[in-house]
C-alpha positions in Angstrom: -0.2 0.0 -0.1 1.4 3.4 -0.9 0.3 6.3 1.1 0.8 10.0 0.4 1.9 12.2 3.3 2.1 16.0 4.0 2.1 18.0 7.2 -1.2 17.1 9.0 -4.0 19.7 8.2 -7.2 19.2 10.5 -10.4 18.2 8.6 -13.3 19.9 10.4 -13.9 23.4 8.9 -13.3 26.6 11.1 -13.5 30.4 10.5 -9.7 30.5 11.1 -8.8 27.7 8.4 -6.7 29.1 5.4 -5.4 25.9 3.8 -6.5 22.6 2.6 -5.2 19.3 1.2 -5.4 18.4 -2.6 -3.6 15.8 -4.8 -1.5 17.2 -7.3 0.1 15.9 -10.5 3.3 17.7 -9.9 5.8 18.9 -12.7 5.9 15.7 -14.6 3.5 12.9 -15.8 3.4 9.4 -14.1 1.4 7.7 -11.3 4.3 8.5 -9.1 4.1 12.2 -9.7 0.7 12.3 -7.8 1.5 14.1 -4.7 -0.5 15.1 -1.5 -0.1 19.0 -1.2 -1.1 21.9 0.8 -3.0 24.8 -0.8 -4.8 27.7 -0.1 -8.4 27.4 1.0 -10.4 29.0 -2.0 -13.1 31.5 -1.9 -16.1 31.5 -3.9 -16.6 34.8 -6.2 -19.8 36.1 -7.9 -22.1 33.1 -9.1 -19.6 30.7 -7.6 -20.2 28.0 -4.8 -17.4 26.5 -2.4 -18.0 22.8 -2.2 -16.6 20.4 0.5 -15.6 17.4 -1.4 -16.5 14.1 0.2 -15.8 11.7 -2.4 -14.6 11.4 -5.7 -14.4 8.5 -8.5 -12.1 7.3 -10.9 -12.4 6.9 -14.8 -9.9 5.4 -17.3 -9.4 9.0 -18.4 -7.8 9.8 -15.2 -5.2 7.2 -15.6 -4.5 8.5 -19.2 -4.4 12.1 -17.7 -1.8 10.9 -15.0 0.6 9.4 -17.3 0.5 11.9 -20.0 -1.3 10.0 -22.7 -4.6 12.0 -22.7 -2.9 15.2 -23.4 1.0 15.6 -23.0 0.4 19.4 -23.1 -1.7 19.8 -20.0 -0.8 22.6 -17.6 0.9 21.3 -14.6 0.5 21.1 -11.5 -2.9 19.7 -12.0 -5.5 18.6 -9.6 -6.9 15.5 -11.1 -10.3 13.6 -11.3 -13.3 14.9 -13.1 -15.8 13.3 -10.7 -16.7 14.4 -7.2 -19.7 15.1 -4.9 -20.1 16.9 -1.4 -22.1 19.9 0.1 -22.1 23.3 -0.6 -20.7 25.2 2.4 -20.3 28.9 1.2 -21.9 30.7 -1.8 -20.8 34.0 -3.5 -22.7 37.0 -4.4 -25.7 36.2 -6.7 -25.8 32.5 -6.3 -29.5 31.3 -6.6 -29.3 27.8 -8.0 -28.1 26.1 -4.9 -27.6 27.1 -1.3 -25.5 26.3 1.7 -25.9 22.6 2.9 -27.0 21.3 -0.5 -25.7 17.9 -1.5 -24.3 18.3 -5.0 -22.1 16.8 -7.6 -19.9 18.8 -10.3 -20.6 18.2 -14.0 -17.8 17.1 -16.3 -17.7 20.1 -18.6 -18.3 23.1 -16.4 -19.3 25.1 -19.5 -21.6 22.5 -21.1 -25.1 23.3 -19.7 -27.2 22.2 -22.4 -27.6 21.5 -26.3 -25.0 19.6 -28.7 -21.1 19.7 -28.0 -19.5 22.6 -29.2 -15.7 23.5 -29.3 -16.0 25.8 -26.3 -17.1 23.2 -24.0 -13.9 20.6 -23.8 -11.7 23.4 -22.4 -13.9 23.4 -19.3 -13.5 19.8 -18.4 -12.4 19.1 -14.8 -9.3 17.1 -14.0 -7.8 17.8 -17.4 -8.3 21.3 -19.0 -9.0 22.7 -15.6 -8.2 21.4 -11.9 -10.4 18.7 -11.0 -12.2 17.3 -7.9 -9.6 15.7 -5.7 -9.2 18.4 -3.0 -11.0 18.9 0.1 -12.5 22.0 -1.3 -13.2 23.2 -4.7 -14.9 26.4 -6.2 -17.3 25.7 -9.0 -19.7 28.0 -10.8 -23.2 27.5 -9.7 -24.0 26.5 -13.2 -21.6 23.5 -12.9 -23.4 21.8 -10.1 -26.5 19.5 -9.8 -28.2 18.5 -6.9 -27.8 14.7 -6.0 -30.8 12.3 -5.0 -31.3 12.1 -1.2 -31.1 8.2 -1.2 -27.6 8.3 -2.7 -24.6 8.2 -0.4 -21.6 11.1 -1.4 -19.6 7.9 -2.6 -22.4 6.8 -4.9 -23.1 10.0 -6.4 -19.4 10.7 -7.0 -19.5 7.9 -9.6 -22.1 9.6 -11.8 -20.8 12.7 -13.7 -18.6 11.0 -16.4 -19.5 7.2 -16.5 -23.3 7.5 -15.8 -23.8 10.4 -17.9 -21.8 9.0 -20.8 -24.1 5.9 -20.7 -27.3 7.6 -20.4 -26.3 10.0 -23.3 -25.2 7.0 -25.4 -28.4 4.9 -24.9 -31.2 7.6 -24.4 -30.1 10.7 -26.3 -28.0 9.3 -29.2 -29.7 5.8 -29.6 -33.2 6.5 -28.5 -33.5 3.3 -26.6 -36.9 1.6 -26.6 -38.3 -1.3 -24.6 -37.7 -4.7 -26.2 -34.5 -3.6 -27.8 -31.1 -5.4 -27.2 -28.0 -3.6 -26.3 -24.5 -5.2 -25.9 -22.1 -3.8 -23.4 -18.3 -4.3 -23.2 -16.6 -5.4 -20.0 -17.8 -4.6 -16.5 -16.6 -1.2 -15.9 -18.6 1.7 -14.8 -19.9 2.9 -18.2 -20.9 -0.6 -19.1 -22.7 -1.3 -15.8 -24.5 2.0 -15.8 -25.5 1.1 -19.4 -26.8 -2.2 -18.2 -28.8 -0.7 -15.4 -30.3 2.2 -17.6 -31.3 -0.4 -20.3 -33.0 -2.6 -17.9 -34.9 0.4 -16.5 -36.1 1.1 -20.1 -37.2 -2.4 -20.6 -34.4 -3.4 -22.7 -32.4 -6.6 -22.9 -28.5 -6.7 -22.3 -25.8 -8.9 -23.5 -22.5 -8.2 -21.5 -19.0 -9.4 -22.5 -16.0 -10.0 -20.2 -12.9 -12.1 -20.0 -14.2 -13.2 -16.5 -17.0 -15.9 -16.0 -17.3 -14.5 -12.2 -17.8 -10.8 -13.5 -20.3 -12.3 -16.2 -22.4 -13.8 -13.5 -22.3 -10.7 -11.3 -23.6 -8.7 -14.5 -26.6 -11.2 -15.0 -27.3 -10.6 -11.3 -27.6 -7.0 -12.1 -30.0 -7.9 -15.0 -27.9 -9.0 -18.2 -29.8 -11.8 -19.7 -26.7 -13.2 -21.6 -23.2 -13.2 -21.1 -20.2 -13.6 -23.6 -16.6 -14.6 -22.4 -14.5 -13.0 -25.1 -11.5 -15.1 -24.2 -13.6 -18.3 -24.8 -15.4 -16.7 -27.8 -12.7 -14.4 -29.5 -15.3 -13.7 -32.4 -17.9 -12.4 -29.8 -19.7 -10.6 -32.6 -20.8 -13.9 -34.1 -21.8 -15.1 -30.8 -24.1 -12.0 -30.1 -25.6 -12.5 -33.6 -26.3 -16.2 -32.6 -27.9 -15.1 -29.5 -30.1 -12.5 -31.4 -31.1 -15.3 -34.1 -28.7 -13.5 -36.6 -30.5 -10.3 -36.4 -28.0 -8.6 -34.4 -28.2 -6.3 -31.5 -29.9 -2.9 -31.6 -27.1 -0.9 -29.9 -23.5 -1.4 -28.8 -21.8 0.4 -26.1 -18.4 0.3 -27.4 -15.7 1.3 -24.7 -12.7 -0.6 -26.4 -12.1 1.6 -29.3 -10.1 0.7 -32.3 -9.6 -3.0 -30.9 -13.3 -3.7 -30.7 -15.0 -1.3 -33.2 -14.9 -3.8 -36.0 -16.5 -6.5 -34.0 -19.1 -4.0 -32.7 -20.1 -3.2 -36.3 -20.5 -7.0 -37.0 -22.6 -7.5 -33.7 -25.1 -4.7 -34.4 -28.1 -5.0 -36.7 -28.6 -3.2 -40.0 -29.4 0.6 -39.1 -28.1 -0.1 -35.6 -26.1 2.3 -33.5 -22.6 1.8 -32.0 -21.7 4.4 -29.5 -17.9 5.0 -29.5 -17.1 6.1 -25.9 -13.8 4.5 -25.0 -10.1 4.3 -25.6 -9.2 1.2 -23.7 -7.5 -0.5 -26.9 -5.7 2.8 -28.0 -6.5 5.9 -29.9 -6.1 4.9 -33.5 -6.9 1.8 -35.6 -8.4 0.3 -38.8 -12.2 0.5 -39.0 -13.9 -1.5 -41.6 -15.8 1.2 -43.0 -17.5 -0.9 -45.6 -19.1 -2.9 -43.2 -20.7 0.3 -41.7 -21.6 1.5 -45.2 -23.5 -1.7 -46.4 -25.4 -2.1 -43.0 -26.2 1.6 -42.6 -24.7 1.4 -39.1 -24.4 4.8 -37.3 -21.4 5.1 -35.4 -21.8 7.8 -32.7 -19.0 9.3 -30.7 -20.1 10.1 -27.0 -18.0 12.6 -24.9 -19.9 12.4 -21.6 -22.7 15.1 -21.7 -24.3 18.2 -20.8 -25.8 19.4 -17.6 -29.2 19.1 -19.2 -28.4 15.3 -19.8 -27.1 14.8 -16.2 -30.3 16.2 -14.8 -32.5 14.0 -17.0 -30.6 11.0 -15.7 -30.8 11.9 -12.0 -34.5 12.1 -12.4 -34.6 8.5 -13.6 -32.2 7.4 -11.1 -34.3 8.9 -8.4 -37.5 7.3 -9.8 -36.1 3.7 -10.3 -33.8 4.1 -7.1 -30.8 3.0 -9.1 -27.7 2.5 -7.1 -24.2 2.6 -8.7 -22.0 -0.3 -8.3 -18.8 0.4 -6.3 -16.0 -2.1 -6.5 -13.6 -0.6 -3.8 -12.9 2.6 -1.7 -9.6 4.3 -1.2 -8.7 7.2 0.9 -7.1 10.2 -1.1 -3.8 9.5 0.6 -3.7 6.1 -1.4 -4.6 7.8 -4.8 -1.6 6.2 -6.5 -2.6 2.7 -5.5 -6.2 3.5 -6.6 -5.1 4.5 -10.1 -2.9 1.5 -10.3 -6.0 -0.8 -9.3 -8.0 0.9 -12.2 -5.3 0.1 -14.6 -5.2 -3.4 -13.7 -8.9 -4.0 -14.8 -9.9 -6.1 -11.8 -12.5 -3.9 -10.7 -16.4 -4.6 -11.3 -18.0 -1.3 -11.3 -16.7 2.0 -9.8 -13.5 2.8 -7.8 -14.1 5.6 -5.4 -11.6 7.9 -3.5 -12.8 9.5 -0.2 -11.6 12.9 1.4 -11.7 13.3 5.1 -13.7 11.4 7.7 
C-alpha cells in the first residue's frame, strides 16, 4: 500500500482555516508524480459556490491524464479527477441555483449546460483542461453543479458525472433506446454497468461481454440476460448474432475503441447504432468502413454529456432508485494505489476515492 503524506491539516472547517489538502499531478507525468499538497483554501466569487468534497471516483481518463497519454500538453501542476460530490459550504454573491448545505455533484464540462457539444466546452473539463475534484474544497460556478438524490451516498453520487452521464447520453439521447431492444455492453467497468442498469430500467435486454466468468455472473445478477466470455469466444460478435437469432443487437456501447469497433459493427443489426465512448485499446486503428456502409450502421461518438443530460438522468435514477456499483474505496492518501488498481482491470464497477472523515 502506498500512502501519500504531508504536514497534517485538520479536517473540520473553522473560521480561521486558511489551507486545505489536495492531490496534485506535479511537474511531470506519471502515477508516482501524484502528490498530496497543501493549498490555499479557495473562496467563491460572484456566481460561485465553495464545495466541501466528500468523495471522488476514477475513470480510465484519469489514468491517461496521470501518465500523460490523454494530453501531454496539459498545464501542471494539476488537481486530477473529473468526478466528485459533496456539500455546498459557502456561496458567492448572486448565487440562486443552490444554497449552503445542498448535496451536489460537479458536472464534467463546467461550461456545457445544454444542447450539442461545441468547441467551447472541452476546455472546461474538470481534471484535465482545468483543476479537478481531488481536493478537500473546490470552487465551482453555480451552473456547474447539480443536486444529487437524497437516497444516494456521497460515494455513490461521486460515480455519476462521467461514466453514468456517458452511458445515459449514449443510450437515451443518441440511441433513443426503446423497450424490447437489445444492447451489448463491453466489459464490466463503470460505463458498461450503468448502461446495463439504464437499459433494464427502459425495458431493454442486455448482453454483456467480459474475460471473467465470475464478472459475467455478477452482470447477470444485475440484469443482463446473457454473457459472452470473449476469451472463450474471440469472435464475440458472431456469438452476439447467434443469441439474437442472427438479427444483431440494436445498440453497442463500445468502450474498447479501435480494437473492438470492427466486431461492434459486426454485432449490430442493419441501421443499428454503435456508440464509441472509450479508448481502452488505444487511440487509433483500422475501421472496416465498408461494413458500416453496407449495413447503414451509425457510429456515434459520445463525449460524456451536458448538465441537462445529467439532470434528466438523475430524475430516472431517483425514480427507479438505481444504485451505482462500487467495487472498492480508497482514501485520498492512497490515490496512486487507486490508479494502479484501475489500470489492472480487476474492478467490477466504480472505484471511489474518499476525502476526510
